[in-house]
C-alpha positions in Angstrom: -25.1 -147.2 124.8 -24.2 -147.3 121.0 -21.0 -146.0 119.4 -23.1 -143.8 117.4 -23.2 -142.0 120.6 -19.9 -141.9 121.4 -18.2 -140.7 117.8 -15.5 -137.1 117.9 -15.6 -137.3 121.5 -12.9 -139.8 121.2 -11.0 -140.2 118.3 -12.7 -144.1 117.6 -15.9 -142.9 117.0 -18.0 -141.6 114.3 -20.6 -139.2 115.3 -20.5 -136.7 118.2 -23.2 -136.3 120.9 -21.7 -134.4 123.5 -20.9 -137.4 125.1 -16.9 -136.4 126.9 -14.6 -138.5 128.8 -14.1 -138.7 131.8 -10.5 -137.2 131.9 -12.4 -134.0 130.2 -15.0 -133.8 133.2 -15.0 -132.0 135.9 -14.1 -134.3 139.1 -16.5 -136.3 140.8 -17.0 -133.8 143.4 -16.1 -136.1 146.6 -12.8 -135.7 144.9 -9.4 -138.0 145.9 -9.6 -135.7 149.3 -12.7 -137.2 150.5 -12.0 -140.2 149.2 -8.4 -140.7 151.4 -8.5 -140.3 155.4 -5.2 -138.5 154.3 -4.3 -136.0 151.4 -1.7 -137.7 148.8 1.6 -136.2 148.9 3.5 -134.7 146.9 7.8 -134.3 145.8 8.1 -131.3 148.2 6.5 -133.4 151.0 9.8 -135.6 150.9 11.3 -135.6 154.3 14.9 -133.7 154.2 17.4 -136.3 154.9 15.9 -138.5 151.8 16.9 -136.9 149.2 15.1 -138.0 145.7 17.8 -139.7 143.4 19.7 -138.2 140.3 16.9 -139.5 138.1 14.7 -138.8 141.3 10.8 -139.4 139.1 12.2 -139.6 135.9 14.2 -143.5 135.7 14.4 -146.7 137.7 17.4 -146.7 140.2 20.8 -148.1 138.5 21.0 -151.2 141.6 24.6 -150.2 142.8 25.8 -151.2 147.1 24.2 -147.9 147.8 20.1 -147.8 146.3 20.8 -151.9 146.9 20.6 -150.2 151.1 18.6 -147.8 150.6 15.9 -150.0 149.5 16.2 -152.7 152.8 16.0 -149.7 155.0 12.5 -149.2 153.2 12.0 -152.7 152.7 11.7 -152.4 149.9 12.6 -155.2 147.1 15.4 -153.9 144.7 13.8 -155.8 141.3 16.5 -154.0 138.6 15.8 -154.7 135.0 19.3 -157.3 134.9 18.1 -158.9 138.3 14.3 -159.5 137.5 13.4 -162.3 135.0 10.7 -160.2 133.6 12.5 -156.7 132.8 15.3 -157.7 131.2 15.0 -156.8 127.4 15.9 -159.5 125.4 18.4 -157.4 122.4 17.5 -160.2 119.6 17.5 -159.3 116.2 14.8 -157.5 115.1 11.6 -159.6 113.7 8.0 -157.9 114.1 6.0 -160.4 116.6 4.3 -160.7 119.2 6.4 -162.3 121.7 4.0 -163.2 124.4 4.7 -165.2 127.0 2.8 -167.4 130.1 2.9 -164.9 133.3 2.5 -166.6 136.5 -0.4 -164.6 138.3 1.8 -163.8 141.4 3.9 -162.1 138.6 1.0 -160.1 137.5 2.7 -157.1 139.4 6.2 -156.1 139.6 7.4 -153.3 142.5 11.1 -152.7 143.4 12.9 -150.1 145.4 12.0 -146.8 143.0 8.1 -147.6 144.0 7.6 -144.5 146.0 10.0 -141.8 143.7 7.6 -143.7 141.3 4.1 -143.2 143.2 5.2 -139.8 144.1 5.1 -138.8 140.2 1.9 -140.6 139.8 0.2 -138.6 142.8 1.3 -135.5 141.2 0.1 -136.4 137.9 -2.7 -137.7 138.6 -3.5 -134.1 140.9 -2.3 -132.0 138.9 -2.1 -133.1 135.2 -5.0 -135.3 135.1 -6.8 -134.6 131.5 -3.0 -136.1 130.0 -3.0 -139.1 132.3 -6.3 -139.8 133.2 -9.2 -141.2 130.3 -12.5 -143.1 130.5 -15.3 -143.4 128.9 -18.8 -142.2 130.2 -20.1 -145.8 128.9 -20.9 -148.0 131.5 -18.3 -150.9 130.3 -15.8 -148.7 131.2 -17.5 -148.4 134.8 -17.5 -152.1 135.1 -13.6 -153.0 134.0 -12.6 -149.9 136.8 -14.6 -151.6 139.8 -13.0 -154.5 138.5 -9.8 -153.6 138.1 -9.7 -152.4 141.9 -11.6 -155.2 143.6 -8.4 -158.0 142.0 -5.9 -155.4 142.8 -7.5 -154.5 146.7 -7.7 -158.7 146.2 -3.7 -159.2 145.2 -1.4 -156.3 146.5 -1.7 -157.2 150.4 -1.1 -160.8 150.2 2.1 -160.2 147.7 3.8 -157.5 149.1 1.9 -156.5 152.6 5.3 -154.5 153.3 3.4 -151.9 150.9 -0.2 -153.0 151.3 -3.2 -153.1 153.8 -6.5 -154.6 153.6 -9.1 -154.5 156.7 -12.4 -155.3 155.6 -13.2 -152.9 152.9 -10.6 -150.4 153.9 -7.8 -150.4 151.8 -3.5 -148.6 152.8 -1.1 -147.7 151.1 1.3 -148.3 153.2 4.0 -146.5 151.5 2.4 -143.1 150.4 -0.3 -143.2 154.0 -3.1 -142.3 151.7 -6.3 -144.9 152.6 -9.9 -146.0 150.9 -13.1 -146.9 151.6 -13.8 -149.8 148.8 -17.4 -149.1 149.3 -17.6 -145.4 149.3 -20.1 -144.1 146.5 -18.2 -141.8 144.8 -15.1 -143.7 144.7 -13.0 -143.4 141.3 -11.9 -146.6 140.6 -9.5 -145.7 138.3 -7.8 -143.1 139.8 -7.3 -145.6 143.0 -5.4 -148.1 140.7 -3.4 -145.6 139.2 -2.1 -144.5 142.6 -1.7 -147.9 143.8 0.7 -149.5 141.0 4.2 -148.4 139.4 2.1 -149.8 136.3 0.1 -147.9 133.4 -2.9 -149.4 133.3 -5.3 -149.5 129.7 -8.5 -151.3 129.7 -9.9 -152.4 126.8 -13.6 -154.1 126.5 -15.6 -155.4 124.5 -18.1 -151.8 123.2 -21.5 -154.1 120.8 -19.2 -156.6 119.7 -15.8 -155.1 119.2 -12.7 -154.1 121.2 -12.1 -150.9 122.5 -9.6 -148.7 124.6 -12.1 -147.8 126.9 -10.4 -146.5 130.6 -6.6 -145.9 131.9 -4.3 -144.4 133.5 -1.1 -143.5 131.7 1.4 -141.6 133.4 4.7 -142.7 131.8 3.7 -142.8 127.8 6.4 -142.7 125.8 5.7 -139.9 123.1 1.9 -140.5 123.3 -0.6 -139.1 125.1 -3.7 -141.5 126.5 -6.2 -138.7 124.9 -5.2 -139.4 121.5 -6.1 -143.2 122.0 -9.1 -143.9 124.2 -12.1 -144.6 122.5 -9.8 -146.6 119.6 -10.3 -150.6 118.4 -6.8 -152.5 118.5 -5.8 -152.1 114.6 -6.6 -147.2 115.0 -4.2 -148.3 118.0 -1.3 -149.6 116.2 -2.1 -147.7 113.2 1.2 -145.6 113.9 3.1 -148.8 114.3 5.2 -149.6 111.0 4.1 -152.8 109.7 1.6 -153.7 112.9 -1.5 -154.5 111.6 -0.5 -156.2 108.3 1.4 -158.4 109.5 0.7 -159.0 113.1 -3.5 -157.5 113.2 -5.1 -160.8 112.6 -2.9 -162.7 115.0 -3.2 -160.9 117.8 -7.5 -160.7 117.5 -7.2 -164.0 117.4 -4.8 -163.9 120.7 -7.1 -161.6 122.3 -10.3 -163.2 121.8 -8.8 -166.2 122.8 -7.0 -165.1 125.7 -9.0 -167.1 129.0 -8.9 -165.3 132.8 -6.5 -166.3 135.3 -4.0 -167.2 132.1 -2.2 -163.9 131.5 0.8 -163.1 129.3 3.7 -161.0 129.3 6.2 -159.1 126.8 9.0 -156.4 127.1 9.9 -154.2 124.0 12.4 -151.7 123.9 13.8 -148.4 122.7 16.7 -146.3 123.0 16.1 -142.6 123.7 18.0 -139.4 124.7 15.3 -138.2 127.4 15.4 -139.8 130.7 12.1 -139.0 131.5 9.1 -141.4 132.8 6.4 -138.3 132.1 6.8 -138.0 127.8 3.2 -137.2 126.7 4.6 -136.1 123.2 1.7 -135.8 120.6 2.2 -138.2 117.6 1.8 -135.4 115.6 5.3 -133.9 117.1 7.1 -137.4 116.2 6.4 -137.6 112.6 7.8 -134.1 112.5 10.8 -135.0 114.0 11.3 -138.1 111.8 10.6 -135.8 108.8 13.5 -134.1 110.0 11.6 -130.7 110.5 12.4 -131.5 114.5 15.9 -132.6 115.3 16.6 -134.5 118.5 20.4 -135.8 119.9 21.5 -132.4 119.4 25.8 -133.0 120.6 25.1 -136.6 121.6 28.0 -138.5 120.4 29.6 -141.4 121.0 32.1 -139.9 123.3 28.9 -139.2 125.3 26.3 -141.6 124.4 27.0 -143.0 127.8 25.2 -140.2 129.6 23.4 -138.4 127.2 21.6 -141.5 126.4 19.4 -144.1 127.2 17.3 -147.4 127.1 13.9 -147.5 127.8 12.1 -151.2 128.5 8.7 -151.5 129.1 7.6 -155.4 130.1 3.6 -155.4 129.2 0.9 -158.0 130.3 -2.0 -158.5 129.2 -4.7 -160.5 131.3 -8.6 -160.9 131.4 -11.2 -160.3 134.0 -13.0 -162.9 135.0 -16.4 -161.1 135.6 -16.6 -158.2 133.3 -14.4 -159.6 130.6 -12.3 -157.3 130.0 -9.2 -157.2 128.9 -6.0 -154.4 131.5 -3.2 -154.1 129.2 -0.7 -153.4 131.5 2.8 -151.4 131.4 5.9 -151.0 133.2 8.2 -148.3 132.5 12.4 -149.2 133.2 14.9 -146.3 131.9 18.5 -146.8 132.4 21.6 -144.7 131.0 23.4 -146.5 128.7 26.2 -146.1 130.4 25.2 -149.1 132.5 25.9 -151.4 129.7 29.8 -151.3 130.6 29.3 -153.7 133.0 27.6 -155.7 131.0 29.5 -156.0 127.5 28.1 -159.0 126.2 24.8 -157.2 126.6 26.0 -153.9 125.0 27.5 -156.8 122.1 23.4 -157.7 121.4 21.9 -154.7 121.6 24.5 -152.8 119.3 23.9 -156.1 117.1 19.9 -155.4 117.7 20.5 -151.7 116.6 22.1 -152.5 113.7 19.3 -155.0 112.7 16.6 -152.3 112.9 14.6 -151.7 109.0 14.8 -147.8 109.0 11.2 -147.6 109.1 11.4 -149.3 112.8 14.0 -146.8 113.6 12.4 -143.9 112.6 8.6 -145.0 115.3 11.3 -145.4 117.9 12.7 -141.8 117.4 16.2 -142.8 117.3 17.0 -142.0 113.6 19.2 -139.3 114.6 21.2 -140.8 118.0 21.4 -144.4 117.4 25.1 -144.6 115.6 26.3 -142.7 118.7 24.4 -145.2 120.7 26.2 -148.0 118.4 29.5 -146.7 118.7 29.4 -146.4 122.2 28.0 -150.1 122.8 31.3 -151.3 120.4 33.8 -149.1 122.4 32.4 -151.4 125.5 32.9 -153.7 123.7 36.3 -153.1 122.5 37.4 -152.2 125.9 36.6 -155.4 127.3 38.1 -157.2 124.9 41.2 -155.8 125.2 41.0 -156.0 129.1 42.8 -159.4 130.4 40.0 -161.7 132.3 37.2 -160.2 130.2 
């Protein structure tokens, strides 16, 4: 399908011929209920005696004795940021780079003891706010990429996490949410199912008339952006809001994407300090512009004294992998949110993060919406370092 036929239907196109991304279309008549043998659980269906955590459906839990024991009871692995080789951010001084490293395929998807809570939230968002978290262009390239992504996940997950997923022939079951799909169902929404299987957000790029474009995705945990703003865009347009990105990295990113080979995934990690612990932050970019310009103020009442509870690190573990059949590229985003007070037990990391925040250029602080909170974060982290230095044995 020609790009001229898709324009203005989504931000990356040039002409409008009336086509609409599937997040703006009516759901298929069969819908998720017809596909699944059981209806999707909701946050209200969590049984008594198993209450959601303090950051229920909002953040990854702090790993302590209680959460470790709960994870053991639920047979879910504990994989919190400071213990995961892939989820621990490096708080280095700022440098604009891709920061990509090779990834073993077995580490493609991460699961931790927050899986159940996060999947309940993802199901709820897909059921109730589908137009905000789901989008797929009505073109063959998107359909083929969605279908291949589900095929790959259906083959990978039961073998990698047999305690969470079961595959019997063409039937796939999520044992945690108790949902089952027939992979041969002609009305199956492949992208929707993928969004109900993993904690990662999923963004698919595909070649459309010789240009790599964002053709489909499920993004339940965005950090102050929405999928509707990005769908259909090429790499340059997607990264327009990121200071310096296109000027310094645009050509390198384009070259890397063209060379990315099937079966050889890569990963990277980024971080920010936020005043909001929510995983689901679908804030339009124009509101971020207003915040950065001072028209809207965030971080009200945050100080060095309360920053440990009011500020949060938000780390995103991102992977890039090319599919072998369609050649589509999957960009997955796994989000970890931790209160800043967890650094009390990690003074060395506190010192590194404090220095990294200090070294952020002003335009990057504004982009990360940290302008009004970074000083409180630095002062709090410096206090942790000072207390540790004054404590014998530390």
